[in-house]
All heavy atoms as TSV, in Angstrom:
chain	resi	resn	atom	element	x	y	z
A	1	LYS	N	N	-7.794	5.262	7.902
A	1	LYS	CA	C	-6.524	5.789	7.438
A	1	LYS	C	C	-5.621	4.653	7.021
A	1	LYS	O	O	-5.613	3.592	7.630
A	1	LYS	CB	C	-5.814	6.567	8.549
A	1	LYS	CG	C	-6.468	7.841	8.957
A	1	LYS	CD	C	-5.619	8.522	10.017
A	1	LYS	CE	C	-6.266	9.795	10.486
A	1	LYS	NZ	N	-5.459	10.459	11.510
A	2	LEU	N	N	-4.847	4.916	5.981
A	2	LEU	CA	C	-3.859	3.959	5.518
A	2	LEU	C	C	-2.607	4.749	5.152
A	2	LEU	O	O	-2.684	5.714	4.397
A	2	LEU	CB	C	-4.378	3.189	4.310
A	2	LEU	CG	C	-3.492	2.086	3.753
A	2	LEU	CD1	C	-3.244	1.004	4.802
A	2	LEU	CD2	C	-4.120	1.476	2.518
A	3	ASP	N	N	-1.477	4.360	5.717
A	3	ASP	CA	C	-0.208	5.058	5.517
A	3	ASP	C	C	0.840	4.035	5.088
A	3	ASP	O	O	1.172	3.132	5.853
A	3	ASP	CB	C	0.197	5.750	6.821
A	3	ASP	CG	C	1.459	6.580	6.686
A	3	ASP	OD1	O	1.983	6.732	5.571
A	3	ASP	OD2	O	1.923	7.082	7.727
A	4	LEU	N	N	1.324	4.167	3.840
A	4	LEU	CA	C	2.283	3.219	3.290
A	4	LEU	C	C	3.538	3.949	2.828
A	4	LEU	O	O	3.456	5.090	2.369
A	4	LEU	CB	C	1.694	2.489	2.074
A	4	LEU	CG	C	0.349	1.795	2.246
A	4	LEU	CD1	C	-0.132	1.249	0.911
A	4	LEU	CD2	C	0.446	0.691	3.282
A	5	ALA	N	N	4.672	3.278	2.906
A	5	ALA	CA	C	5.919	3.824	2.373
A	5	ALA	C	C	6.697	2.705	1.703
A	5	ALA	O	O	6.752	1.580	2.201
A	5	ALA	CB	C	6.750	4.463	3.478
A	6	PHE	N	N	7.286	3.042	0.561
A	6	PHE	CA	C	8.064	2.098	-0.221
A	6	PHE	C	C	9.479	2.626	-0.395
A	6	PHE	O	O	9.692	3.829	-0.501
A	6	PHE	CB	C	7.432	1.901	-1.608
A	6	PHE	CG	C	6.051	1.329	-1.556
A	6	PHE	CD1	C	4.945	2.159	-1.469
A	6	PHE	CD2	C	5.844	-0.031	-1.585
A	6	PHE	CE1	C	3.662	1.639	-1.413
A	6	PHE	CE2	C	4.569	-0.568	-1.531
A	6	PHE	CZ	C	3.474	0.275	-1.447
A	7	ALA	N	N	10.448	1.714	-0.444
A	7	ALA	CA	C	11.848	2.096	-0.644
A	7	ALA	C	C	12.542	1.032	-1.478
A	7	ALA	O	O	12.145	-0.138	-1.480
A	7	ALA	CB	C	12.564	2.263	0.691
A	8	LYS	N	N	13.573	1.452	-2.172
A	8	LYS	CA	C	14.359	0.536	-2.994
A	8	LYS	C	C	15.289	-0.264	-2.094
A	8	LYS	O	O	15.998	0.279	-1.260
A	8	LYS	CB	C	15.169	1.340	-4.012
A	8	LYS	CG	C	16.009	0.523	-4.933
A	8	LYS	CD	C	15.158	-0.156	-5.966
A	8	LYS	CE	C	16.082	-0.807	-7.017
A	8	LYS	NZ	N	15.347	-1.549	-7.977
A	9	SER	N	N	15.254	-1.578	-2.249
A	9	SER	CA	C	16.174	-2.465	-1.556
A	9	SER	C	C	17.251	-2.854	-2.567
A	9	SER	O	O	17.319	-2.276	-3.645
A	9	SER	CB	C	15.418	-3.687	-1.047
A	9	SER	OG	O	16.261	-4.543	-0.328
A	10	ALA	N	N	18.039	-3.837	-2.266
A	10	ALA	CA	C	19.123	-4.247	-3.167
A	10	ALA	C	C	18.627	-4.561	-4.578
A	10	ALA	O	O	19.165	-4.068	-5.552
A	10	ALA	CB	C	19.850	-5.448	-2.576
A	11	ASN	N	N	17.573	-5.365	-4.697
A	11	ASN	CA	C	17.124	-5.767	-6.029
A	11	ASN	C	C	15.625	-5.602	-6.266
A	11	ASN	O	O	15.113	-6.065	-7.272
A	11	ASN	CB	C	17.519	-7.225	-6.292
A	11	ASN	CG	C	16.888	-8.170	-5.287
A	11	ASN	OD1	O	16.356	-7.734	-4.274
A	11	ASN	ND2	N	16.951	-9.451	-5.559
A	12	LYS	N	N	14.908	-4.969	-5.325
A	12	LYS	CA	C	13.475	-4.762	-5.511
A	12	LYS	C	C	12.987	-3.653	-4.590
A	12	LYS	O	O	13.688	-3.210	-3.683
A	12	LYS	CB	C	12.698	-6.047	-5.237
A	12	LYS	CG	C	12.790	-6.547	-3.801
A	12	LYS	CD	C	12.035	-7.855	-3.648
A	12	LYS	CE	C	12.178	-8.393	-2.229
A	12	LYS	NZ	N	11.469	-9.660	-2.068
A	13	THR	N	N	11.768	-3.206	-4.818
A	13	THR	CA	C	11.119	-2.231	-3.949
A	13	THR	C	C	10.418	-2.975	-2.823
A	13	THR	O	O	9.738	-3.977	-3.068
A	13	THR	CB	C	10.099	-1.399	-4.746
A	13	THR	OG1	O	10.802	-0.647	-5.741
A	13	THR	CG2	C	9.324	-0.453	-3.848
A	14	VAL	N	N	10.591	-2.501	-1.601
A	14	VAL	CA	C	9.959	-3.159	-0.454
A	14	VAL	C	C	9.044	-2.178	0.284
A	14	VAL	O	O	9.252	-0.965	0.243
A	14	VAL	CB	C	11.009	-3.739	0.523
A	14	VAL	CG1	C	11.768	-4.870	-0.133
A	14	VAL	CG2	C	11.958	-2.676	1.009
A	15	LEU	N	N	8.050	-2.721	0.927
A	15	LEU	CA	C	7.149	-1.942	1.764
A	15	LEU	C	C	7.834	-1.732	3.105
A	15	LEU	O	O	8.094	-2.693	3.827
A	15	LEU	CB	C	5.823	-2.694	1.945
A	15	LEU	CG	C	4.756	-2.031	2.779
A	15	LEU	CD1	C	4.280	-0.729	2.142
A	15	LEU	CD2	C	3.584	-2.979	2.959
A	16	VAL	N	N	8.167	-0.485	3.441
A	16	VAL	CA	C	8.904	-0.215	4.672
A	16	VAL	C	C	8.023	0.345	5.787
A	16	VAL	O	O	8.442	0.392	6.936
A	16	VAL	CB	C	10.107	0.726	4.423
A	16	VAL	CG1	C	11.135	0.045	3.546
A	16	VAL	CG2	C	9.666	2.043	3.825
A	17	ARG	N	N	6.811	0.781	5.448
A	17	ARG	CA	C	5.871	1.253	6.481
A	17	ARG	C	C	4.456	0.878	6.059
A	17	ARG	O	O	4.051	1.088	4.933
A	17	ARG	CB	C	5.971	2.764	6.667
A	17	ARG	CG	C	5.024	3.273	7.770
A	17	ARG	CD	C	5.163	4.770	8.048
A	17	ARG	NE	N	4.733	5.566	6.917
A	17	ARG	CZ	C	5.506	6.438	6.271
A	17	ARG	NH1	N	6.750	6.631	6.629
A	17	ARG	NH2	N	5.039	7.124	5.244
A	18	ARG	N	N	3.730	0.292	7.013
A	18	ARG	CA	C	2.323	-0.064	6.798
A	18	ARG	C	C	1.588	0.206	8.099
A	18	ARG	O	O	1.691	-0.559	9.059
A	18	ARG	CB	C	2.192	-1.530	6.417
A	18	ARG	CG	C	0.747	-1.968	6.300
A	18	ARG	CD	C	0.516	-3.435	6.149
A	18	ARG	NE	N	1.658	-4.259	5.830
A	18	ARG	CZ	C	1.572	-5.496	5.360
A	18	ARG	NH1	N	0.407	-6.035	5.148
A	18	ARG	NH2	N	2.655	-6.190	5.123
A	19	GLN	N	N	0.855	1.294	8.132
A	19	GLN	CA	C	0.058	1.631	9.314
A	19	GLN	C	C	-1.379	1.837	8.860
A	19	GLN	O	O	-1.622	2.434	7.807
A	19	GLN	CB	C	0.582	2.897	9.978
A	19	GLN	CG	C	1.999	2.776	10.485
A	19	GLN	CD	C	2.532	4.101	11.025
A	19	GLN	OE1	O	2.090	5.175	10.637
A	19	GLN	NE2	N	3.501	4.008	11.911
A	20	HIS	N	N	-2.294	1.324	9.643
A	20	HIS	CA	C	-3.702	1.564	9.302
A	20	HIS	C	C	-4.515	1.741	10.571
A	20	HIS	O	O	-4.178	1.227	11.634
A	20	HIS	CB	C	-4.263	0.429	8.432
A	20	HIS	CG	C	-4.502	-0.849	9.170
A	20	HIS	ND1	N	-5.720	-1.175	9.700
A	20	HIS	CD2	C	-3.682	-1.876	9.468
A	20	HIS	CE1	C	-5.634	-2.350	10.287
A	20	HIS	NE2	N	-4.401	-2.796	10.161
A	21	HIS	N	N	-5.582	2.503	10.420
A	21	HIS	CA	C	-6.543	2.717	11.490
A	21	HIS	C	C	-7.903	2.512	10.853
A	21	HIS	O	O	-8.278	3.217	9.916
A	21	HIS	CB	C	-6.411	4.125	12.064
A	21	HIS	CG	C	-7.426	4.416	13.127
A	21	HIS	ND1	N	-7.392	3.819	14.367
A	21	HIS	CD2	C	-8.511	5.207	13.119
A	21	HIS	CE1	C	-8.404	4.253	15.078
A	21	HIS	NE2	N	-9.112	5.097	14.341
A	22	GLY	N	N	-8.615	1.519	11.306
A	22	GLY	CA	C	-9.893	1.198	10.701
A	22	GLY	C	C	-9.765	-0.002	9.773
A	22	GLY	O	O	-8.727	-0.658	9.726
A	23	PRO	N	N	-10.806	-0.297	9.002
A	23	PRO	CA	C	-10.841	-1.530	8.223
A	23	PRO	C	C	-10.117	-1.473	6.871
A	23	PRO	O	O	-9.971	-2.496	6.225
A	23	PRO	CB	C	-12.341	-1.755	8.005
A	23	PRO	CG	C	-12.915	-0.383	8.020
A	23	PRO	CD	C	-12.096	0.386	9.016
A	24	LEU	N	N	-9.667	-0.315	6.412
A	24	LEU	CA	C	-8.964	-0.229	5.134
A	24	LEU	C	C	-7.549	-0.783	5.310
A	24	LEU	O	O	-6.762	-0.281	6.108
A	24	LEU	CB	C	-8.899	1.225	4.657
A	24	LEU	CG	C	-8.330	1.460	3.267
A	24	LEU	CD1	C	-9.193	0.783	2.207
A	24	LEU	CD2	C	-8.221	2.947	2.988
A	25	VAL	N	N	-7.218	-1.855	4.579
A	25	VAL	CA	C	-5.929	-2.531	4.729
A	25	VAL	C	C	-5.374	-2.902	3.345
A	25	VAL	O	O	-5.999	-2.651	2.325
A	25	VAL	CB	C	-6.042	-3.811	5.596
A	25	VAL	CG1	C	-6.428	-3.472	7.023
A	25	VAL	CG2	C	-7.030	-4.795	5.006
A	26	ILE	N	N	-4.215	-3.553	3.339
A	26	ILE	CA	C	-3.644	-4.066	2.104
A	26	ILE	C	C	-3.353	-5.552	2.272
A	26	ILE	O	O	-3.216	-6.046	3.387
A	26	ILE	CB	C	-2.345	-3.341	1.715
A	26	ILE	CG1	C	-1.248	-3.548	2.763
A	26	ILE	CG2	C	-2.600	-1.875	1.447
A	26	ILE	CD1	C	0.125	-3.128	2.304
A	27	GLN	N	N	-3.262	-6.237	1.138
A	27	GLN	CA	C	-2.800	-7.627	1.163
A	27	GLN	C	C	-1.283	-7.618	1.214
A	27	GLN	O	O	-0.644	-6.596	0.981
A	27	GLN	CB	C	-3.252	-8.366	-0.095
A	27	GLN	CG	C	-4.681	-8.807	-0.057
A	27	GLN	CD	C	-5.013	-9.691	-1.247
A	27	GLN	OE1	O	-4.464	-9.537	-2.321
A	27	GLN	NE2	N	-5.951	-10.597	-1.047
A	28	ARG	N	N	-0.724	-8.768	1.459
A	28	ARG	CA	C	0.724	-8.913	1.494
A	28	ARG	C	C	1.299	-8.527	0.127
A	28	ARG	O	O	0.780	-8.931	-0.907
A	28	ARG	CB	C	1.056	-10.366	1.809
A	28	ARG	CG	C	2.511	-10.655	2.021
A	28	ARG	CD	C	2.694	-12.110	2.354
A	28	ARG	NE	N	2.296	-12.919	1.216
A	28	ARG	CZ	C	3.102	-13.708	0.530
A	28	ARG	NH1	N	4.348	-13.848	0.907
A	28	ARG	NH2	N	2.682	-14.391	-0.497
A	29	PRO	N	N	2.376	-7.737	0.102
A	29	PRO	CA	C	2.991	-7.351	-1.174
A	29	PRO	C	C	3.476	-8.578	-1.951
A	29	PRO	O	O	3.878	-9.579	-1.363
A	29	PRO	CB	C	4.196	-6.503	-0.743
A	29	PRO	CG	C	3.874	-6.039	0.630
A	29	PRO	CD	C	3.059	-7.130	1.245
A	30	PHE	N	N	3.388	-8.503	-3.282
A	30	PHE	CA	C	3.905	-9.586	-4.107
A	30	PHE	C	C	4.641	-9.003	-5.311
A	30	PHE	O	O	4.549	-7.807	-5.582
A	30	PHE	CB	C	2.795	-10.568	-4.496
A	30	PHE	CG	C	1.701	-9.983	-5.342
A	30	PHE	CD1	C	1.656	-10.231	-6.703
A	30	PHE	CD2	C	0.719	-9.190	-4.778
A	30	PHE	CE1	C	0.653	-9.699	-7.484
A	30	PHE	CE2	C	-0.296	-8.651	-5.558
A	30	PHE	CZ	C	-0.322	-8.906	-6.917
A	31	TYR	N	N	5.377	-9.838	-6.015
A	31	TYR	CA	C	6.319	-9.379	-7.034
A	31	TYR	C	C	6.215	-10.169	-8.336
A	31	TYR	O	O	7.149	-10.867	-8.719
A	31	TYR	CB	C	7.749	-9.470	-6.474
A	31	TYR	CG	C	7.950	-8.604	-5.268
A	31	TYR	CD1	C	7.654	-9.077	-3.999
A	31	TYR	CD2	C	8.411	-7.310	-5.394
A	31	TYR	CE1	C	7.820	-8.266	-2.879
A	31	TYR	CE2	C	8.588	-6.494	-4.292
A	31	TYR	CZ	C	8.282	-6.987	-3.037
A	31	TYR	OH	O	8.438	-6.187	-1.939
A	32	PRO	N	N	5.120	-10.049	-9.079
A	32	PRO	CA	C	4.997	-10.794	-10.330
A	32	PRO	C	C	5.930	-10.285	-11.430
A	32	PRO	O	O	6.199	-10.998	-12.393
A	32	PRO	CB	C	3.528	-10.609	-10.714
A	32	PRO	CG	C	3.148	-9.321	-10.080
A	32	PRO	CD	C	3.933	-9.261	-8.788
A	33	GLU	N	N	6.416	-9.048	-11.313
A	33	GLU	CA	C	7.294	-8.463	-12.327
A	33	GLU	C	C	8.749	-8.413	-11.857
A	33	GLU	O	O	9.575	-7.759	-12.484
A	33	GLU	CB	C	6.842	-7.055	-12.670
A	33	GLU	CG	C	5.461	-6.975	-13.272
A	33	GLU	CD	C	5.029	-5.545	-13.531
A	33	GLU	OE1	O	5.874	-4.704	-13.858
A	33	GLU	OE2	O	3.826	-5.283	-13.393
A	34	GLY	N	N	9.068	-9.041	-10.757
A	34	GLY	CA	C	10.440	-9.009	-10.257
A	34	GLY	C	C	10.656	-7.915	-9.231
A	34	GLY	O	O	10.359	-8.099	-8.069
A	35	GLU	N	N	11.127	-6.743	-9.659
A	35	GLU	CA	C	11.490	-5.698	-8.697
A	35	GLU	C	C	10.351	-4.764	-8.303
A	35	GLU	O	O	10.439	-4.057	-7.312
A	35	GLU	CB	C	12.654	-4.875	-9.223
A	35	GLU	CG	C	12.313	-3.978	-10.391
A	35	GLU	CD	C	13.472	-3.106	-10.826
A	35	GLU	OE1	O	14.538	-3.660	-11.101
A	35	GLU	OE2	O	13.292	-1.882	-10.863
A	36	VAL	N	N	9.254	-4.739	-9.063
A	36	VAL	CA	C	8.131	-3.846	-8.765
A	36	VAL	C	C	7.246	-4.459	-7.676
A	36	VAL	O	O	6.822	-5.606	-7.790
A	36	VAL	CB	C	7.287	-3.566	-10.022
A	36	VAL	CG1	C	6.107	-2.661	-9.699
A	36	VAL	CG2	C	8.150	-2.943	-11.115
A	37	CYS	N	N	6.961	-3.691	-6.638
A	37	CYS	CA	C	6.118	-4.159	-5.535
A	37	CYS	C	C	4.647	-3.926	-5.885
A	37	CYS	O	O	4.243	-2.795	-6.151
A	37	CYS	CB	C	6.486	-3.395	-4.264
A	37	CYS	SG	S	5.569	-3.917	-2.815
A	38	HIS	N	N	3.847	-4.997	-5.913
A	38	HIS	CA	C	2.410	-4.888	-6.167
A	38	HIS	C	C	1.668	-5.019	-4.839
A	38	HIS	O	O	1.958	-5.919	-4.049
A	38	HIS	CB	C	1.946	-6.014	-7.092
A	38	HIS	CG	C	2.389	-5.845	-8.507
A	38	HIS	ND1	N	1.536	-6.028	-9.563
A	38	HIS	CD2	C	3.589	-5.520	-9.045
A	38	HIS	CE1	C	2.193	-5.828	-10.699
A	38	HIS	NE2	N	3.443	-5.522	-10.399
A	39	VAL	N	N	0.695	-4.134	-4.629
A	39	VAL	CA	C	-0.093	-4.133	-3.384
A	39	VAL	C	C	-1.561	-3.914	-3.736
A	39	VAL	O	O	-1.897	-3.007	-4.498
A	39	VAL	CB	C	0.387	-2.998	-2.438
A	39	VAL	CG1	C	-0.501	-2.904	-1.219
A	39	VAL	CG2	C	1.825	-3.204	-2.028
A	40	TYR	N	N	-2.442	-4.762	-3.200
A	40	TYR	CA	C	-3.887	-4.580	-3.371
A	40	TYR	C	C	-4.457	-3.872	-2.149
A	40	TYR	O	O	-4.264	-4.325	-1.019
A	40	TYR	CB	C	-4.603	-5.927	-3.515
A	40	TYR	CG	C	-4.468	-6.564	-4.870
A	40	TYR	CD1	C	-3.899	-7.819	-5.000
A	40	TYR	CD2	C	-4.922	-5.918	-6.016
A	40	TYR	CE1	C	-3.783	-8.421	-6.246
A	40	TYR	CE2	C	-4.804	-6.504	-7.257
A	40	TYR	CZ	C	-4.236	-7.760	-7.368
A	40	TYR	OH	O	-4.121	-8.348	-8.591
A	41	LEU	N	N	-5.179	-2.777	-2.373
A	41	LEU	CA	C	-5.912	-2.099	-1.298
A	41	LEU	C	C	-7.244	-2.824	-1.130
A	41	LEU	O	O	-7.939	-3.090	-2.111
A	41	LEU	CB	C	-6.180	-0.639	-1.649
A	41	LEU	CG	C	-4.969	0.251	-1.879
A	41	LEU	CD1	C	-5.423	1.648	-2.288
A	41	LEU	CD2	C	-4.114	0.321	-0.647
A	42	LEU	N	N	-7.595	-3.138	0.101
A	42	LEU	CA	C	-8.846	-3.836	0.386
A	42	LEU	C	C	-9.815	-2.895	1.083
A	42	LEU	O	O	-9.465	-2.264	2.080
A	42	LEU	CB	C	-8.573	-5.057	1.267
A	42	LEU	CG	C	-7.593	-6.078	0.692
A	42	LEU	CD1	C	-7.341	-7.183	1.704
A	42	LEU	CD2	C	-8.098	-6.643	-0.614
A	43	HIS	N	N	-11.016	-2.807	0.558
A	43	HIS	CA	C	-12.029	-1.927	1.138
A	43	HIS	C	C	-12.640	-2.548	2.388
A	43	HIS	O	O	-12.514	-3.752	2.615
A	43	HIS	CB	C	-13.108	-1.604	0.113
A	43	HIS	CG	C	-13.868	-2.805	-0.348
A	43	HIS	ND1	N	-14.877	-3.373	0.384
A	43	HIS	CD2	C	-13.744	-3.551	-1.463
A	43	HIS	CE1	C	-15.352	-4.410	-0.259
A	43	HIS	NE2	N	-14.688	-4.550	-1.382
A	44	PRO	N	N	-13.312	-1.734	3.186
A	44	PRO	CA	C	-13.945	-2.253	4.410
A	44	PRO	C	C	-14.965	-3.346	4.086
A	44	PRO	O	O	-15.598	-3.318	3.029
A	44	PRO	CB	C	-14.654	-1.029	4.993
A	44	PRO	CG	C	-13.973	0.148	4.370
A	44	PRO	CD	C	-13.491	-0.308	3.028
A	45	PRO	N	N	-15.141	-4.312	4.991
A	45	PRO	CA	C	-16.068	-5.426	4.753
A	45	PRO	C	C	-17.493	-4.980	4.444
A	45	PRO	O	O	-18.160	-5.591	3.640
A	45	PRO	CB	C	-16.030	-6.214	6.067
A	45	PRO	CG	C	-14.773	-5.813	6.734
A	45	PRO	CD	C	-14.453	-4.430	6.261
A	46	GLY	N	N	-17.950	-3.892	5.060
A	46	GLY	CA	C	-19.312	-3.416	4.832
A	46	GLY	C	C	-19.422	-2.472	3.652
A	46	GLY	O	O	-20.492	-1.970	3.351
A	47	GLY	N	N	-18.308	-2.215	2.975
A	47	GLY	CA	C	-18.316	-1.283	1.854
A	47	GLY	C	C	-18.143	0.154	2.322
A	47	GLY	O	O	-17.908	0.428	3.496
A	48	VAL	N	N	-18.262	1.066	1.408
A	48	VAL	CA	C	-18.125	2.493	1.694
A	48	VAL	C	C	-19.494	3.129	1.487
A	48	VAL	O	O	-20.138	2.918	0.458
A	48	VAL	CB	C	-17.087	3.142	0.750
A	48	VAL	CG1	C	-16.969	4.622	1.024
A	48	VAL	CG2	C	-15.731	2.460	0.901
A	49	VAL	N	N	-19.953	3.902	2.465
A	49	VAL	CA	C	-21.265	4.548	2.375
A	49	VAL	C	C	-21.112	6.045	2.583
A	49	VAL	O	O	-20.045	6.522	2.990
A	49	VAL	CB	C	-22.255	3.964	3.413
A	49	VAL	CG1	C	-22.518	2.499	3.136
A	49	VAL	CG2	C	-21.747	4.151	4.822
A	50	GLY	N	N	-22.163	6.789	2.317
A	50	GLY	CA	C	-22.141	8.236	2.479
A	50	GLY	C	C	-21.688	8.638	3.869
A	50	GLY	O	O	-22.112	8.069	4.868
A	51	GLY	N	N	-20.770	9.589	3.933
A	51	GLY	CA	C	-20.247	10.048	5.215
A	51	GLY	C	C	-18.935	9.386	5.606
A	51	GLY	O	O	-18.222	9.876	6.471
A	52	ASP	N	N	-18.609	8.249	4.996
A	52	ASP	CA	C	-17.327	7.596	5.272
A	52	ASP	C	C	-16.188	8.420	4.683
A	52	ASP	O	O	-16.348	9.067	3.651
A	52	ASP	CB	C	-17.267	6.195	4.650
A	52	ASP	CG	C	-18.086	5.171	5.411
A	52	ASP	OD1	O	-18.574	5.498	6.507
A	52	ASP	OD2	O	-18.224	4.049	4.900
A	53	GLU	N	N	-15.066	8.409	5.342
A	53	GLU	CA	C	-13.871	9.086	4.841
A	53	GLU	C	C	-12.728	8.092	4.807
A	53	GLU	O	O	-12.480	7.384	5.783
A	53	GLU	CB	C	-13.482	10.249	5.752
A	53	GLU	CG	C	-14.426	11.409	5.705
A	53	GLU	CD	C	-13.933	12.582	6.526
A	53	GLU	OE1	O	-12.717	12.699	6.739
A	53	GLU	OE2	O	-14.778	13.365	6.959
A	54	LEU	N	N	-12.061	8.007	3.671
A	54	LEU	CA	C	-10.886	7.158	3.530
A	54	LEU	C	C	-9.692	8.079	3.291
A	54	LEU	O	O	-9.703	8.895	2.380
A	54	LEU	CB	C	-11.030	6.187	2.351
A	54	LEU	CG	C	-12.219	5.242	2.397
A	54	LEU	CD1	C	-12.269	4.391	1.143
A	54	LEU	CD2	C	-12.170	4.368	3.630
A	55	GLN	N	N	-8.667	7.942	4.109
A	55	GLN	CA	C	-7.452	8.735	3.960
A	55	GLN	C	C	-6.319	7.784	3.618
A	55	GLN	O	O	-6.037	6.852	4.369
A	55	GLN	CB	C	-7.136	9.479	5.247
A	55	GLN	CG	C	-8.185	10.494	5.627
A	55	GLN	CD	C	-7.860	11.161	6.956
A	55	GLN	OE1	O	-6.810	10.955	7.533
A	55	GLN	NE2	N	-8.788	11.976	7.433
A	56	ILE	N	N	-5.692	8.023	2.472
A	56	ILE	CA	C	-4.594	7.168	2.019
A	56	ILE	C	C	-3.365	8.038	1.792
A	56	ILE	O	O	-3.420	8.993	1.027
A	56	ILE	CB	C	-4.970	6.421	0.727
A	56	ILE	CG1	C	-6.217	5.576	0.957
A	56	ILE	CG2	C	-3.809	5.564	0.254
A	56	ILE	CD1	C	-6.791	4.963	-0.293
A	57	LYS	N	N	-2.280	7.692	2.466
A	57	LYS	CA	C	-1.019	8.408	2.327
A	57	LYS	C	C	0.029	7.408	1.839
A	57	LYS	O	O	0.211	6.359	2.447
A	57	LYS	CB	C	-0.591	9.001	3.666
A	57	LYS	CG	C	0.724	9.742	3.617
A	57	LYS	CD	C	1.074	10.276	4.999
A	57	LYS	CE	C	2.451	10.887	4.999
A	57	LYS	NZ	N	2.837	11.318	6.350
A	58	ILE	N	N	0.684	7.743	0.729
A	58	ILE	CA	C	1.685	6.850	0.155
A	58	ILE	C	C	2.959	7.634	-0.106
A	58	ILE	O	O	2.926	8.695	-0.723
A	58	ILE	CB	C	1.182	6.215	-1.155
A	58	ILE	CG1	C	-0.082	5.418	-0.870
A	58	ILE	CG2	C	2.256	5.347	-1.780
A	58	ILE	CD1	C	-0.822	4.974	-2.087
A	59	ALA	N	N	4.080	7.105	0.366
A	59	ALA	CA	C	5.390	7.715	0.128
A	59	ALA	C	C	6.240	6.704	-0.643
A	59	ALA	O	O	6.276	5.530	-0.291
A	59	ALA	CB	C	6.061	8.083	1.440
A	60	ALA	N	N	6.912	7.188	-1.681
A	60	ALA	CA	C	7.797	6.327	-2.472
A	60	ALA	C	C	9.166	6.979	-2.549
A	60	ALA	O	O	9.309	8.080	-3.057
A	60	ALA	CB	C	7.218	6.115	-3.867
A	61	ALA	N	N	10.162	6.290	-2.026
A	61	ALA	CA	C	11.533	6.808	-2.039
A	61	ALA	C	C	12.067	6.813	-3.468
A	61	ALA	O	O	11.546	6.133	-4.357
A	61	ALA	CB	C	12.423	5.969	-1.144
A	62	SER	N	N	13.107	7.545	-3.679
A	62	SER	CA	C	13.756	7.638	-4.984
A	62	SER	C	C	14.122	6.250	-5.518
A	62	SER	O	O	14.590	5.397	-4.765
A	62	SER	CB	C	15.008	8.489	-4.847
A	62	SER	OG	O	15.672	8.583	-6.079
A	63	SER	N	N	13.843	6.025	-6.781
A	63	SER	CA	C	14.139	4.771	-7.492
A	63	SER	C	C	13.263	3.597	-7.073
A	63	SER	O	O	13.516	2.463	-7.484
A	63	SER	CB	C	15.609	4.388	-7.344
A	63	SER	OG	O	16.441	5.385	-7.919
A	64	SER	N	N	12.254	3.811	-6.251
A	64	SER	CA	C	11.342	2.718	-5.894
A	64	SER	C	C	10.210	2.654	-6.909
A	64	SER	O	O	9.884	3.660	-7.551
A	64	SER	CB	C	10.801	2.906	-4.475
A	64	SER	OG	O	10.027	4.074	-4.387
A	65	HIS	N	N	9.613	1.467	-7.054
A	65	HIS	CA	C	8.511	1.253	-8.008
A	65	HIS	C	C	7.454	0.393	-7.345
A	65	HIS	O	O	7.750	-0.695	-6.876
A	65	HIS	CB	C	9.019	0.544	-9.264
A	65	HIS	CG	C	9.997	1.337	-10.045
A	65	HIS	ND1	N	11.347	1.281	-9.798
A	65	HIS	CD2	C	9.832	2.214	-11.040
A	65	HIS	CE1	C	11.986	2.087	-10.628
A	65	HIS	NE2	N	11.078	2.670	-11.397
A	66	ALA	N	N	6.221	0.911	-7.330
A	66	ALA	CA	C	5.114	0.160	-6.725
A	66	ALA	C	C	3.856	0.339	-7.563
A	66	ALA	O	O	3.651	1.383	-8.194
A	66	ALA	CB	C	4.863	0.633	-5.310
A	67	LEU	N	N	3.019	-0.680	-7.576
A	67	LEU	CA	C	1.737	-0.642	-8.248
A	67	LEU	C	C	0.665	-0.918	-7.195
A	67	LEU	O	O	0.704	-1.959	-6.536
A	67	LEU	CB	C	1.678	-1.697	-9.351
A	67	LEU	CG	C	0.336	-1.839	-10.078
A	67	LEU	CD1	C	0.078	-0.589	-10.909
A	67	LEU	CD2	C	0.348	-3.065	-10.949
A	68	LEU	N	N	-0.267	0.019	-7.028
A	68	LEU	CA	C	-1.335	-0.140	-6.038
A	68	LEU	C	C	-2.656	-0.258	-6.733
A	68	LEU	O	O	-2.927	0.428	-7.674
A	68	LEU	CB	C	-1.367	1.068	-5.112
A	68	LEU	CG	C	-0.227	1.128	-4.111
A	68	LEU	CD1	C	0.988	1.749	-4.695
A	68	LEU	CD2	C	-0.680	1.836	-2.886
């Protein structure tokens, strides 16, 4: 499981919630475009095989901008 939430801060979008259970994670957010939050989702080290379930929940507050 991966649960993320983004919100608008004074001059950029910030990651306000990052919860995970299991090996699916994200890298540290970065800002190559200034205010847009970029986040890379990282798959489990062993890959994904038949029977695996990945649950991703993402919430974006009003006026926030993120690229995943």
